[in-house]
N, C-alpha and C positions, 0 to 999 in steps of 0.2 A: 453116661458111658459106663459100660460094665467094667468090673474090676479087671477081667481078663484083657479087654480091649485097651484099657488104660495102661496096664502092665506092659502089654506088647508095644504100645506107643512109646513108653519110657525107654524100653530096650532099643527100639528102632532109632530113637533120637540119639541115644548113646552110641550106637553102631555108626550112625552117620557122622557124628562129631569125631569119633575116634578115627574113622577112615580119613576124614578131611585133615585131621591133625597130622596124619602120617603121609599125606599126599604132597607132591611138589606144589609149592605156592599155596598150600592149604585149599586146593581147588579141585572140584570134580563136576560131573554133570548128573542129572537125574537118572538117566538110564544106567549108568555105572553104579550109582548109589542103590538103586533098586536091586540090581544083581548082587551087590555086596551084602545087602540085608538078607537076601534069600540064602546066600552061601553061608552066612553066619547063623542060620536057623531062625531068623526073625522073618517069618513069612510076610511078604509085603507085595503089594501091587503098586503101580505108578501113582494112582490117586492117593494111596495111603502115604507114600513117600512125600508127595507134594504137600499134602495136608500137614505132615509133621515138619516139613521145611518151612511152611508158612508160620507155624507155631514157633519154630526155632528163630526165625527172622524177627517175629514180634518180641521175643525175649532178648534180642540183640546178640544171639550166638552165631548167626550166619548172615551173609548178605548175598543177594542175587538179583539179577534182572531177568524177568521172564521175556523171552523172545520166541513167541509161538510155542512150538513143541520142544524146543531146545533151551534148557535152563542150565546155566553154569552157576554153581554155588561155591562160596568161599567162607571158610570159618573165620570168625572174628577172634581177637585175642581172648575175650571172655569165653567163647566157645571152646577154644583149645584148653583153657584152664579147667573147664567142666570135663572135657574128655580125659584130661590127665588126672582128674580127681583132686586138683588143687582148689577147686571151688565146687559148690553144690547148688543144685536147684531141684526142688521136689518133683518137677515134671520130667527130669532126666534121671535114668537109673544111674546110681553111683557105681563107678568101676570098682572091682575088687582090688585089694592091694597086690601090687606086683604085676598088674596086667597093663 
């Protein structure tokens, strides 16, 4: 994977976790997450979001059940800690202080 693609993935993963951390019940769906990533300047398509969600799930940062085209994602406690900068993982961009 190129440096740019990996950097974009790390930012996308942080964007997803931060949005979930601020969402009611720490939950959202893939369509909304795709839109949020694009609104925050992390250019993303549905496949990229799903790929990063699979990675986040493998790391234990989110959970979800795929039900056809509609996937509902929930952040885990560890995922929220990453989003808030209380914990770190090299595959997720670290948030800047005060954000």
